[in-house]
PDB file of N, CA, C and O in Angstrom:
ATOM      1  N   UNK A   1      10.022  -2.784  15.709  1.00  0.00           N
ATOM      2  CA  UNK A   1      11.298  -2.116  15.550  1.00  0.00           C
ATOM      3  C   UNK A   1      11.914  -2.515  14.207  1.00  0.00           C
ATOM      4  O   UNK A   1      11.926  -3.689  13.839  1.00  0.00           O
ATOM      5  N   UNK A   2      12.417  -1.533  13.497  1.00  0.00           N
ATOM      6  CA  UNK A   2      13.004  -1.800  12.191  1.00  0.00           C
ATOM      7  C   UNK A   2      14.470  -2.151  12.333  1.00  0.00           C
ATOM      8  O   UNK A   2      15.220  -1.465  13.027  1.00  0.00           O
ATOM      9  N   UNK A   3      14.874  -3.225  11.669  1.00  0.00           N
ATOM     10  CA  UNK A   3      16.299  -3.531  11.638  1.00  0.00           C
ATOM     11  C   UNK A   3      16.921  -2.835  10.434  1.00  0.00           C
ATOM     12  O   UNK A   3      16.208  -2.223   9.638  1.00  0.00           O
ATOM     13  N   UNK A   4      18.250  -2.921  10.291  1.00  0.00           N
ATOM     14  CA  UNK A   4      18.923  -2.178   9.224  1.00  0.00           C
ATOM     15  C   UNK A   4      18.489  -2.624   7.837  1.00  0.00           C
ATOM     16  O   UNK A   4      18.482  -1.810   6.913  1.00  0.00           O
ATOM     17  N   UNK A   5      18.128  -3.890   7.661  1.00  0.00           N
ATOM     18  CA  UNK A   5      17.653  -4.364   6.357  1.00  0.00           C
ATOM     19  C   UNK A   5      16.317  -3.721   6.027  1.00  0.00           C
ATOM     20  O   UNK A   5      16.116  -3.238   4.912  1.00  0.00           O
ATOM     21  N   UNK A   6      15.399  -3.711   6.993  1.00  0.00           N
ATOM     22  CA  UNK A   6      14.066  -3.149   6.756  1.00  0.00           C
ATOM     23  C   UNK A   6      14.091  -1.645   6.548  1.00  0.00           C
ATOM     24  O   UNK A   6      13.212  -1.106   5.876  1.00  0.00           O
ATOM     25  N   UNK A   7      15.081  -0.951   7.111  1.00  0.00           N
ATOM     26  CA  UNK A   7      15.147   0.505   6.965  1.00  0.00           C
ATOM     27  C   UNK A   7      15.334   0.911   5.512  1.00  0.00           C
ATOM     28  O   UNK A   7      14.991   2.031   5.132  1.00  0.00           O
ATOM     29  N   UNK A   8      15.873   0.019   4.701  1.00  0.00           N
ATOM     30  CA  UNK A   8      16.135   0.341   3.305  1.00  0.00           C
ATOM     31  C   UNK A   8      15.076  -0.194   2.349  1.00  0.00           C
ATOM     32  O   UNK A   8      15.160   0.030   1.141  1.00  0.00           O
ATOM     33  N   UNK A   9      14.088  -0.891   2.875  1.00  0.00           N
ATOM     34  CA  UNK A   9      13.010  -1.395   2.028  1.00  0.00           C
ATOM     35  C   UNK A   9      11.993  -0.287   1.790  1.00  0.00           C
ATOM     36  O   UNK A   9      11.709   0.501   2.692  1.00  0.00           O
ATOM     37  N   UNK A  10      11.440  -0.221   0.570  1.00  0.00           N
ATOM     38  CA  UNK A  10      10.374   0.758   0.335  1.00  0.00           C
ATOM     39  C   UNK A  10       9.116   0.370   1.116  1.00  0.00           C
ATOM     40  O   UNK A  10       8.894  -0.799   1.430  1.00  0.00           O
ATOM     41  N   UNK A  11       8.317   1.364   1.413  1.00  0.00           N
ATOM     42  CA  UNK A  11       7.032   1.141   2.089  1.00  0.00           C
ATOM     43  C   UNK A  11       5.927   1.206   1.039  1.00  0.00           C
ATOM     44  O   UNK A  11       5.804   2.181   0.298  1.00  0.00           O
ATOM     45  N   UNK A  12       5.130   0.146   0.996  1.00  0.00           N
ATOM     46  CA  UNK A  12       4.049   0.059   0.021  1.00  0.00           C
ATOM     47  C   UNK A  12       2.720  -0.025   0.757  1.00  0.00           C
ATOM     48  O   UNK A  12       2.551  -0.835   1.668  1.00  0.00           O
ATOM     49  N   UNK A  13       1.788   0.817   0.353  1.00  0.00           N
ATOM     50  CA  UNK A  13       0.422   0.746   0.865  1.00  0.00           C
ATOM     51  C   UNK A  13      -0.427   0.082  -0.216  1.00  0.00           C
ATOM     52  O   UNK A  13      -0.448   0.526  -1.364  1.00  0.00           O
ATOM     53  N   UNK A  14      -1.121  -0.979   0.161  1.00  0.00           N
ATOM     54  CA  UNK A  14      -1.968  -1.708  -0.779  1.00  0.00           C
ATOM     55  C   UNK A  14      -3.408  -1.284  -0.509  1.00  0.00           C
ATOM     56  O   UNK A  14      -3.971  -1.600   0.539  1.00  0.00           O
ATOM     57  N   UNK A  15      -3.996  -0.567  -1.462  1.00  0.00           N
ATOM     58  CA  UNK A  15      -5.357  -0.061  -1.314  1.00  0.00           C
ATOM     59  C   UNK A  15      -6.316  -1.070  -1.922  1.00  0.00           C
ATOM     60  O   UNK A  15      -6.672  -0.983  -3.097  1.00  0.00           O
ATOM     61  N   UNK A  16      -6.728  -2.028  -1.102  1.00  0.00           N
ATOM     62  CA  UNK A  16      -7.579  -3.121  -1.596  1.00  0.00           C
ATOM     63  C   UNK A  16      -8.340  -3.733  -0.437  1.00  0.00           C
ATOM     64  O   UNK A  16      -7.860  -3.765   0.696  1.00  0.00           O
ATOM     65  N   UNK A  17      -9.525  -4.212  -0.735  1.00  0.00           N
ATOM     66  CA  UNK A  17     -10.261  -4.997   0.236  1.00  0.00           C
ATOM     67  C   UNK A  17      -9.555  -6.323   0.449  1.00  0.00           C
ATOM     68  O   UNK A  17      -8.786  -6.767  -0.404  1.00  0.00           O
ATOM     69  N   UNK A  18      -9.813  -6.954   1.581  1.00  0.00           N
ATOM     70  CA  UNK A  18      -9.099  -8.183   1.925  1.00  0.00           C
ATOM     71  C   UNK A  18      -9.321  -9.305   0.919  1.00  0.00           C
ATOM     72  O   UNK A  18      -8.370 -10.001   0.561  1.00  0.00           O
ATOM     73  N   UNK A  19     -10.551  -9.497   0.456  1.00  0.00           N
ATOM     74  CA  UNK A  19     -10.819 -10.585  -0.499  1.00  0.00           C
ATOM     75  C   UNK A  19     -10.162 -10.332  -1.839  1.00  0.00           C
ATOM     76  O   UNK A  19      -9.567 -11.238  -2.423  1.00  0.00           O
ATOM     77  N   UNK A  20     -10.264  -9.108  -2.331  1.00  0.00           N
ATOM     78  CA  UNK A  20      -9.656  -8.802  -3.622  1.00  0.00           C
ATOM     79  C   UNK A  20      -8.134  -8.896  -3.528  1.00  0.00           C
ATOM     80  O   UNK A  20      -7.483  -9.397  -4.445  1.00  0.00           O
ATOM     81  N   UNK A  21      -7.569  -8.415  -2.420  1.00  0.00           N
ATOM     82  CA  UNK A  21      -6.122  -8.537  -2.209  1.00  0.00           C
ATOM     83  C   UNK A  21      -5.705  -9.997  -2.269  1.00  0.00           C
ATOM     84  O   UNK A  21      -4.732 -10.341  -2.939  1.00  0.00           O
ATOM     85  N   UNK A  22      -6.440 -10.857  -1.570  1.00  0.00           N
ATOM     86  CA  UNK A  22      -6.108 -12.286  -1.546  1.00  0.00           C
ATOM     87  C   UNK A  22      -6.205 -12.907  -2.941  1.00  0.00           C
ATOM     88  O   UNK A  22      -5.491 -13.864  -3.240  1.00  0.00           O
ATOM     89  N   UNK A  23      -7.076 -12.375  -3.792  1.00  0.00           N
ATOM     90  CA  UNK A  23      -7.187 -12.927  -5.146  1.00  0.00           C
ATOM     91  C   UNK A  23      -5.975 -12.564  -6.009  1.00  0.00           C
ATOM     92  O   UNK A  23      -5.635 -13.303  -6.933  1.00  0.00           O
ATOM     93  N   UNK A  24      -5.327 -11.447  -5.722  1.00  0.00           N
ATOM     94  CA  UNK A  24      -4.133 -11.039  -6.457  1.00  0.00           C
ATOM     95  C   UNK A  24      -2.848 -11.544  -5.800  1.00  0.00           C
ATOM     96  O   UNK A  24      -1.876 -11.855  -6.488  1.00  0.00           O
ATOM     97  N   UNK A  25      -2.847 -11.624  -4.462  1.00  0.00           N
ATOM     98  CA  UNK A  25      -1.641 -11.967  -3.717  1.00  0.00           C
ATOM     99  C   UNK A  25      -1.913 -13.171  -2.825  1.00  0.00           C
ATOM    100  O   UNK A  25      -2.354 -13.019  -1.686  1.00  0.00           O
ATOM    101  N   UNK A  26      -1.652 -14.358  -3.339  1.00  0.00           N
ATOM    102  CA  UNK A  26      -1.760 -15.556  -2.504  1.00  0.00           C
ATOM    103  C   UNK A  26      -0.599 -15.545  -1.514  1.00  0.00           C
ATOM    104  O   UNK A  26       0.202 -14.610  -1.519  1.00  0.00           O
ATOM    105  N   UNK A  27      -0.494 -16.560  -0.670  1.00  0.00           N
ATOM    106  CA  UNK A  27       0.550 -16.579   0.371  1.00  0.00           C
ATOM    107  C   UNK A  27       1.953 -16.483  -0.216  1.00  0.00           C
ATOM    108  O   UNK A  27       2.810 -15.791   0.336  1.00  0.00           O
ATOM    109  N   UNK A  28       2.191 -17.162  -1.316  1.00  0.00           N
ATOM    110  CA  UNK A  28       3.517 -17.127  -1.949  1.00  0.00           C
ATOM    111  C   UNK A  28       3.854 -15.719  -2.421  1.00  0.00           C
ATOM    112  O   UNK A  28       4.975 -15.249  -2.222  1.00  0.00           O
ATOM    113  N   UNK A  29       2.904 -15.050  -3.036  1.00  0.00           N
ATOM    114  CA  UNK A  29       3.144 -13.688  -3.519  1.00  0.00           C
ATOM    115  C   UNK A  29       3.256 -12.697  -2.359  1.00  0.00           C
ATOM    116  O   UNK A  29       4.004 -11.724  -2.452  1.00  0.00           O
ATOM    117  N   UNK A  30       2.528 -12.933  -1.279  1.00  0.00           N
ATOM    118  CA  UNK A  30       2.658 -12.078  -0.102  1.00  0.00           C
ATOM    119  C   UNK A  30       4.061 -12.207   0.501  1.00  0.00           C
ATOM    120  O   UNK A  30       4.654 -11.210   0.910  1.00  0.00           O
ATOM    121  N   UNK A  31       4.585 -13.422   0.555  1.00  0.00           N
ATOM    122  CA  UNK A  31       5.956 -13.616   1.057  1.00  0.00           C
ATOM    123  C   UNK A  31       6.962 -12.898   0.159  1.00  0.00           C
ATOM    124  O   UNK A  31       7.906 -12.273   0.643  1.00  0.00           O
ATOM    125  N   UNK A  32       6.752 -12.995  -1.136  1.00  0.00           N
ATOM    126  CA  UNK A  32       7.655 -12.326  -2.084  1.00  0.00           C
ATOM    127  C   UNK A  32       7.585 -10.809  -1.915  1.00  0.00           C
ATOM    128  O   UNK A  32       8.613 -10.133  -1.924  1.00  0.00           O
ATOM    129  N   UNK A  33       6.383 -10.282  -1.762  1.00  0.00           N
ATOM    130  CA  UNK A  33       6.213  -8.852  -1.529  1.00  0.00           C
ATOM    131  C   UNK A  33       6.902  -8.436  -0.232  1.00  0.00           C
ATOM    132  O   UNK A  33       7.508  -7.367  -0.166  1.00  0.00           O
ATOM    133  N   UNK A  34       6.811  -9.272   0.794  1.00  0.00           N
ATOM    134  CA  UNK A  34       7.448  -8.981   2.086  1.00  0.00           C
ATOM    135  C   UNK A  34       8.970  -8.954   1.986  1.00  0.00           C
ATOM    136  O   UNK A  34       9.624  -8.212   2.719  1.00  0.00           O
ATOM    137  N   UNK A  35       9.536  -9.752   1.090  1.00  0.00           N
ATOM    138  CA  UNK A  35      10.981  -9.729   0.902  1.00  0.00           C
ATOM    139  C   UNK A  35      11.435  -8.431   0.237  1.00  0.00           C
ATOM    140  O   UNK A  35      12.540  -7.948   0.481  1.00  0.00           O
ATOM    141  N   UNK A  36      10.567  -7.879  -0.602  1.00  0.00           N
ATOM    142  CA  UNK A  36      10.912  -6.680  -1.364  1.00  0.00           C
ATOM    143  C   UNK A  36      10.602  -5.375  -0.649  1.00  0.00           C
ATOM    144  O   UNK A  36      11.262  -4.364  -0.886  1.00  0.00           O
ATOM    145  N   UNK A  37       9.594  -5.391   0.228  1.00  0.00           N
ATOM    146  CA  UNK A  37       9.105  -4.125   0.790  1.00  0.00           C
ATOM    147  C   UNK A  37       8.432  -4.334   2.139  1.00  0.00           C
ATOM    148  O   UNK A  37       8.071  -5.451   2.509  1.00  0.00           O
ATOM    149  N   UNK A  38       8.274  -3.243   2.855  1.00  0.00           N
ATOM    150  CA  UNK A  38       7.413  -3.209   4.037  1.00  0.00           C
ATOM    151  C   UNK A  38       6.048  -2.782   3.515  1.00  0.00           C
ATOM    152  O   UNK A  38       5.902  -1.663   3.024  1.00  0.00           O
ATOM    153  N   UNK A  39       5.068  -3.635   3.609  1.00  0.00           N
ATOM    154  CA  UNK A  39       3.774  -3.316   3.025  1.00  0.00           C
ATOM    155  C   UNK A  39       2.680  -3.420   4.069  1.00  0.00           C
ATOM    156  O   UNK A  39       2.789  -4.143   5.059  1.00  0.00           O
ATOM    157  N   UNK A  40       1.618  -2.666   3.806  1.00  0.00           N
ATOM    158  CA  UNK A  40       0.452  -2.734   4.686  1.00  0.00           C
ATOM    159  C   UNK A  40      -0.801  -2.695   3.826  1.00  0.00           C
ATOM    160  O   UNK A  40      -0.864  -1.991   2.818  1.00  0.00           O
ATOM    161  N   UNK A  41      -1.775  -3.450   4.240  1.00  0.00           N
ATOM    162  CA  UNK A  41      -3.059  -3.505   3.549  1.00  0.00           C
ATOM    163  C   UNK A  41      -3.959  -2.419   4.120  1.00  0.00           C
ATOM    164  O   UNK A  41      -4.137  -2.326   5.335  1.00  0.00           O
ATOM    165  N   UNK A  42      -4.519  -1.607   3.250  1.00  0.00           N
ATOM    166  CA  UNK A  42      -5.415  -0.521   3.637  1.00  0.00           C
ATOM    167  C   UNK A  42      -6.766  -0.771   2.960  1.00  0.00           C
ATOM    168  O   UNK A  42      -7.001  -0.273   1.859  1.00  0.00           O
ATOM    169  N   UNK A  43      -7.657  -1.537   3.603  1.00  0.00           N
ATOM    170  CA  UNK A  43      -8.903  -1.936   2.955  1.00  0.00           C
ATOM    171  C   UNK A  43     -10.006  -0.873   2.991  1.00  0.00           C
ATOM    172  O   UNK A  43     -11.079  -1.089   2.428  1.00  0.00           O
ATOM    173  N   UNK A  44      -9.764   0.257   3.636  1.00  0.00           N
ATOM    174  CA  UNK A  44     -10.787   1.289   3.739  1.00  0.00           C
ATOM    175  C   UNK A  44     -11.155   1.830   2.363  1.00  0.00           C
ATOM    176  O   UNK A  44     -10.327   1.846   1.453  1.00  0.00           O
ATOM    177  N   UNK A  45     -12.382   2.268   2.218  1.00  0.00           N
ATOM    178  CA  UNK A  45     -12.864   2.813   0.951  1.00  0.00           C
ATOM    179  C   UNK A  45     -12.692   4.332   0.864  1.00  0.00           C
ATOM    180  O   UNK A  45     -13.134   4.950  -0.104  1.00  0.00           O
ATOM    181  N   UNK A  46     -12.055   4.931   1.867  1.00  0.00           N
ATOM    182  CA  UNK A  46     -11.799   6.368   1.838  1.00  0.00           C
ATOM    183  C   UNK A  46     -10.437   6.637   2.468  1.00  0.00           C
ATOM    184  O   UNK A  46      -9.847   5.755   3.093  1.00  0.00           O
ATOM    185  N   UNK A  47      -9.954   7.839   2.301  1.00  0.00           N
ATOM    186  CA  UNK A  47      -8.644   8.208   2.827  1.00  0.00           C
ATOM    187  C   UNK A  47      -8.781   8.873   4.187  1.00  0.00           C
ATOM    188  O   UNK A  47      -8.566  10.077   4.327  1.00  0.00           O
ATOM    189  N   UNK A  48      -9.139   8.083   5.182  1.00  0.00           N
ATOM    190  CA  UNK A  48      -9.178   8.569   6.554  1.00  0.00           C
ATOM    191  C   UNK A  48      -9.039   7.384   7.484  1.00  0.00           C
ATOM    192  O   UNK A  48      -8.991   6.239   7.033  1.00  0.00           O
ATOM    193  N   UNK A  49      -8.973   7.643   8.756  1.00  0.00           N
ATOM    194  CA  UNK A  49      -8.889   6.556   9.715  1.00  0.00           C
ATOM    195  C   UNK A  49      -7.509   5.954   9.816  1.00  0.00           C
ATOM    196  O   UNK A  49      -6.503   6.650   9.681  1.00  0.00           O
ATOM    197  N   UNK A  50      -7.467   4.647  10.055  1.00  0.00           N
ATOM    198  CA  UNK A  50      -6.214   3.939  10.323  1.00  0.00           C
ATOM    199  C   UNK A  50      -5.250   3.972   9.132  1.00  0.00           C
ATOM    200  O   UNK A  50      -4.036   3.911   9.322  1.00  0.00           O
ATOM    201  N   UNK A  51      -5.766   4.066   7.939  1.00  0.00           N
ATOM    202  CA  UNK A  51      -4.906   4.034   6.754  1.00  0.00           C
ATOM    203  C   UNK A  51      -4.064   5.293   6.610  1.00  0.00           C
ATOM    204  O   UNK A  51      -3.035   5.260   5.935  1.00  0.00           O
ATOM    205  N   UNK A  52      -4.462   6.384   7.213  1.00  0.00           N
ATOM    206  CA  UNK A  52      -3.774   7.663   7.028  1.00  0.00           C
ATOM    207  C   UNK A  52      -2.299   7.589   7.378  1.00  0.00           C
ATOM    208  O   UNK A  52      -1.468   8.102   6.629  1.00  0.00           O
ATOM    209  N   UNK A  53      -1.953   6.967   8.493  1.00  0.00           N
ATOM    210  CA  UNK A  53      -0.541   6.883   8.896  1.00  0.00           C
ATOM    211  C   UNK A  53       0.278   6.075   7.901  1.00  0.00           C
ATOM    212  O   UNK A  53       1.380   6.483   7.533  1.00  0.00           O
ATOM    213  N   UNK A  54      -0.244   4.938   7.463  1.00  0.00           N
ATOM    214  CA  UNK A  54       0.476   4.108   6.490  1.00  0.00           C
ATOM    215  C   UNK A  54       0.637   4.852   5.168  1.00  0.00           C
ATOM    216  O   UNK A  54       1.694   4.790   4.541  1.00  0.00           O
ATOM    217  N   UNK A  55      -0.397   5.545   4.752  1.00  0.00           N
ATOM    218  CA  UNK A  55      -0.341   6.262   3.475  1.00  0.00           C
ATOM    219  C   UNK A  55       0.637   7.431   3.526  1.00  0.00           C
ATOM    220  O   UNK A  55       1.306   7.719   2.534  1.00  0.00           O
ATOM    221  N   UNK A  56       0.726   8.100   4.661  1.00  0.00           N
ATOM    222  CA  UNK A  56       1.629   9.249   4.753  1.00  0.00           C
ATOM    223  C   UNK A  56       3.096   8.827   4.676  1.00  0.00           C
ATOM    224  O   UNK A  56       3.953   9.644   4.341  1.00  0.00           O
ATOM    225  N   UNK A  57       3.396   7.561   4.981  1.00  0.00           N
ATOM    226  CA  UNK A  57       4.772   7.055   4.938  1.00  0.00           C
ATOM    227  C   UNK A  57       5.073   6.238   3.689  1.00  0.00           C
ATOM    228  O   UNK A  57       6.220   5.847   3.471  1.00  0.00           O
ATOM    229  N   UNK A  58       4.065   5.975   2.870  1.00  0.00           N
ATOM    230  CA  UNK A  58       4.232   5.084   1.721  1.00  0.00           C
ATOM    231  C   UNK A  58       5.112   5.700   0.643  1.00  0.00           C
ATOM    232  O   UNK A  58       5.046   6.897   0.362  1.00  0.00           O
ATOM    233  N   UNK A  59       5.950   4.835   0.041  1.00  0.00           N
ATOM    234  CA  UNK A  59       6.751   5.216  -1.118  1.00  0.00           C
ATOM    235  C   UNK A  59       6.059   4.820  -2.416  1.00  0.00           C
ATOM    236  O   UNK A  59       6.360   5.355  -3.484  1.00  0.00           O
ATOM    237  N   UNK A  60       5.125   3.871  -2.309  1.00  0.00           N
ATOM    238  CA  UNK A  60       4.399   3.383  -3.482  1.00  0.00           C
ATOM    239  C   UNK A  60       3.016   2.924  -3.052  1.00  0.00           C
ATOM    240  O   UNK A  60       2.784   2.587  -1.891  1.00  0.00           O
ATOM    241  N   UNK A  61       2.103   2.920  -4.016  1.00  0.00           N
ATOM    242  CA  UNK A  61       0.744   2.429  -3.794  1.00  0.00           C
ATOM    243  C   UNK A  61       0.470   1.304  -4.768  1.00  0.00           C
ATOM    244  O   UNK A  61       0.915   1.333  -5.915  1.00  0.00           O
ATOM    245  N   UNK A  62      -0.266   0.315  -4.300  1.00  0.00           N
ATOM    246  CA  UNK A  62      -0.833  -0.693  -5.187  1.00  0.00           C
ATOM    247  C   UNK A  62      -2.335  -0.522  -5.069  1.00  0.00           C
ATOM    248  O   UNK A  62      -2.895  -0.618  -3.977  1.00  0.00           O
ATOM    249  N   UNK A  63      -2.986  -0.269  -6.193  1.00  0.00           N
ATOM    250  CA  UNK A  63      -4.433  -0.077  -6.209  1.00  0.00           C
ATOM    251  C   UNK A  63      -5.109  -1.253  -6.902  1.00  0.00           C
ATOM    252  O   UNK A  63      -4.471  -2.024  -7.620  1.00  0.00           O
ATOM    253  N   UNK A  64      -6.422  -1.373  -6.671  1.00  0.00           N
ATOM    254  CA  UNK A  64      -7.243  -2.397  -7.315  1.00  0.00           C
ATOM    255  C   UNK A  64      -8.552  -1.750  -7.720  1.00  0.00           C
ATOM    256  O   UNK A  64      -8.725  -0.539  -7.584  1.00  0.00           O
ATOM    257  N   UNK A  65      -9.471  -2.560  -8.217  1.00  0.00           N
ATOM    258  CA  UNK A  65     -10.758  -2.049  -8.668  1.00  0.00           C
ATOM    259  C   UNK A  65     -11.533  -1.339  -7.567  1.00  0.00           C
ATOM    260  O   UNK A  65     -12.240  -0.370  -7.841  1.00  0.00           O
ATOM    261  N   UNK A  66     -11.412  -1.807  -6.323  1.00  0.00           N
ATOM    262  CA  UNK A  66     -12.218  -1.212  -5.255  1.00  0.00           C
ATOM    263  C   UNK A  66     -11.452  -0.192  -4.419  1.00  0.00           C
ATOM    264  O   UNK A  66     -11.885   0.152  -3.319  1.00  0.00           O
ATOM    265  N   UNK A  67     -10.315   0.299  -4.925  1.00  0.00           N
ATOM    266  CA  UNK A  67      -9.555   1.329  -4.209  1.00  0.00           C
ATOM    267  C   UNK A  67     -10.309   2.649  -4.237  1.00  0.00           C
ATOM    268  O   UNK A  67     -11.054   2.918  -5.179  1.00  0.00           O
ATOM    269  N   UNK A  68     -10.121   3.478  -3.210  1.00  0.00           N
ATOM    270  CA  UNK A  68     -10.729   4.806  -3.260  1.00  0.00           C
ATOM    271  C   UNK A  68     -10.112   5.621  -4.392  1.00  0.00           C
ATOM    272  O   UNK A  68      -8.976   5.377  -4.800  1.00  0.00           O
ATOM    273  N   UNK A  69     -10.855   6.569  -4.882  1.00  0.00           N
ATOM    274  CA  UNK A  69     -10.384   7.426  -5.971  1.00  0.00           C
ATOM    275  C   UNK A  69      -9.256   8.326  -5.488  1.00  0.00           C
ATOM    276  O   UNK A  69      -9.369   8.978  -4.450  1.00  0.00           O
ATOM    277  N   UNK A  70      -8.178   8.354  -6.244  1.00  0.00           N
ATOM    278  CA  UNK A  70      -7.054   9.227  -5.919  1.00  0.00           C
ATOM    279  C   UNK A  70      -7.332  10.618  -6.475  1.00  0.00           C
ATOM    280  O   UNK A  70      -7.699  10.771  -7.640  1.00  0.00           O
ATOM    281  N   UNK A  71      -7.155  11.606  -5.645  1.00  0.00           N
ATOM    282  CA  UNK A  71      -7.344  12.994  -6.060  1.00  0.00           C
ATOM    283  C   UNK A  71      -6.078  13.778  -5.739  1.00  0.00           C
ATOM    284  O   UNK A  71      -5.175  13.267  -5.076  1.00  0.00           O
ATOM    285  N   UNK A  72      -6.015  15.013  -6.209  1.00  0.00           N
ATOM    286  CA  UNK A  72      -4.864  15.855  -5.880  1.00  0.00           C
ATOM    287  C   UNK A  72      -4.753  16.021  -4.370  1.00  0.00           C
ATOM    288  O   UNK A  72      -3.648  16.029  -3.827  1.00  0.00           O
ATOM    289  N   UNK A  73      -5.886  16.153  -3.689  1.00  0.00           N
ATOM    290  CA  UNK A  73      -5.881  16.325  -2.230  1.00  0.00           C
ATOM    291  C   UNK A  73      -5.356  15.061  -1.535  1.00  0.00           C
ATOM    292  O   UNK A  73      -4.526  15.151  -0.631  1.00  0.00           O
ATOM    293  N   UNK A  74      -5.836  13.895  -1.953  1.00  0.00           N
ATOM    294  CA  UNK A  74      -5.376  12.663  -1.299  1.00  0.00           C
ATOM    295  C   UNK A  74      -3.896  12.423  -1.589  1.00  0.00           C
ATOM    296  O   UNK A  74      -3.159  11.986  -0.705  1.00  0.00           O
ATOM    297  N   UNK A  75      -3.455  12.701  -2.808  1.00  0.00           N
ATOM    298  CA  UNK A  75      -2.040  12.515  -3.140  1.00  0.00           C
ATOM    299  C   UNK A  75      -1.141  13.504  -2.393  1.00  0.00           C
ATOM    300  O   UNK A  75       0.010  13.188  -2.091  1.00  0.00           O
ATOM    301  N   UNK A  76      -1.655  14.688  -2.097  1.00  0.00           N
ATOM    302  CA  UNK A  76      -0.880  15.668  -1.332  1.00  0.00           C
ATOM    303  C   UNK A  76      -0.581  15.169   0.079  1.00  0.00           C
ATOM    304  O   UNK A  76       0.403  15.579   0.693  1.00  0.00           O
ATOM    305  N   UNK A  77      -1.439  14.279   0.590  1.00  0.00           N
ATOM    306  CA  UNK A  77      -1.214  13.730   1.930  1.00  0.00           C
ATOM    307  C   UNK A  77      -0.250  12.543   1.909  1.00  0.00           C
ATOM    308  O   UNK A  77       0.016  11.931   2.944  1.00  0.00           O
ATOM    309  N   UNK A  78       0.265  12.228   0.734  1.00  0.00           N
ATOM    310  CA  UNK A  78       1.208  11.117   0.558  1.00  0.00           C
ATOM    311  C   UNK A  78       2.461  11.641  -0.152  1.00  0.00           C
ATOM    312  O   UNK A  78       2.723  11.274  -1.298  1.00  0.00           O
ATOM    313  N   UNK A  79       3.233  12.496   0.522  1.00  0.00           N
ATOM    314  CA  UNK A  79       4.352  13.182  -0.150  1.00  0.00           C
ATOM    315  C   UNK A  79       5.484  12.275  -0.610  1.00  0.00           C
ATOM    316  O   UNK A  79       6.282  12.676  -1.457  1.00  0.00           O
ATOM    317  N   UNK A  80       5.571  11.072  -0.077  1.00  0.00           N
ATOM    318  CA  UNK A  80       6.682  10.172  -0.438  1.00  0.00           C
ATOM    319  C   UNK A  80       6.354   9.219  -1.570  1.00  0.00           C
ATOM    320  O   UNK A  80       7.239   8.500  -2.032  1.00  0.00           O
ATOM    321  N   UNK A  81       5.109   9.187  -2.033  1.00  0.00           N
ATOM    322  CA  UNK A  81       4.713   8.258  -3.091  1.00  0.00           C
ATOM    323  C   UNK A  81       5.399   8.628  -4.391  1.00  0.00           C
ATOM    324  O   UNK A  81       5.298   9.754  -4.876  1.00  0.00           O
ATOM    325  N   UNK A  82       6.104   7.644  -4.944  1.00  0.00           N
ATOM    326  CA  UNK A  82       6.818   7.847  -6.219  1.00  0.00           C
ATOM    327  C   UNK A  82       6.296   6.923  -7.315  1.00  0.00           C
ATOM    328  O   UNK A  82       6.656   7.076  -8.483  1.00  0.00           O
ATOM    329  N   UNK A  83       5.448   5.967  -6.942  1.00  0.00           N
ATOM    330  CA  UNK A  83       4.935   5.032  -7.932  1.00  0.00           C
ATOM    331  C   UNK A  83       3.554   4.538  -7.506  1.00  0.00           C
ATOM    332  O   UNK A  83       3.298   4.300  -6.326  1.00  0.00           O
ATOM    333  N   UNK A  84       2.674   4.392  -8.494  1.00  0.00           N
ATOM    334  CA  UNK A  84       1.359   3.813  -8.267  1.00  0.00           C
ATOM    335  C   UNK A  84       1.208   2.675  -9.274  1.00  0.00           C
ATOM    336  O   UNK A  84       1.322   2.885 -10.482  1.00  0.00           O
ATOM    337  N   UNK A  85       0.953   1.474  -8.771  1.00  0.00           N
ATOM    338  CA  UNK A  85       0.750   0.305  -9.633  1.00  0.00           C
ATOM    339  C   UNK A  85      -0.676  -0.174  -9.430  1.00  0.00           C
ATOM    340  O   UNK A  85      -1.193  -0.134  -8.313  1.00  0.00           O
ATOM    341  N   UNK A  86      -1.312  -0.627 -10.496  1.00  0.00           N
ATOM    342  CA  UNK A  86      -2.704  -1.068 -10.424  1.00  0.00           C
ATOM    343  C   UNK A  86      -2.823  -2.541 -10.779  1.00  0.00           C
ATOM    344  O   UNK A  86      -2.324  -2.982 -11.814  1.00  0.00           O
ATOM    345  N   UNK A  87      -3.489  -3.301  -9.913  1.00  0.00           N
ATOM    346  CA  UNK A  87      -3.795  -4.707 -10.192  1.00  0.00           C
ATOM    347  C   UNK A  87      -5.211  -4.752 -10.753  1.00  0.00           C
ATOM    348  O   UNK A  87      -6.138  -4.219 -10.144  1.00  0.00           O
ATOM    349  N   UNK A  88      -5.378  -5.368 -11.879  1.00  0.00           N
ATOM    350  CA  UNK A  88      -6.698  -5.418 -12.462  1.00  0.00           C
ATOM    351  C   UNK A  88      -6.893  -6.670 -13.274  1.00  0.00           C
ATOM    352  O   UNK A  88      -7.964  -6.875 -13.844  1.00  0.00           O
TER     353      UNK A  88
END
């Protein structure tokens, strides 16, 4: 359940495998990210499955080297995305 503070946080989908994510976001950085946004890790290599719901609600994406390729079709399924940031 979202409280009033969380309702105003942006939703970020992190398109990264678990190991690569951990290399960019240690526990301290994960806590900092949690203070700024509601985020979810989407380690899948394609845009289907469990990640679809998180991606459809995301306001921003964080991508890495192993993220799936973004296409016009995949971006159309993410109508709320206003920013894409890449960790490399």
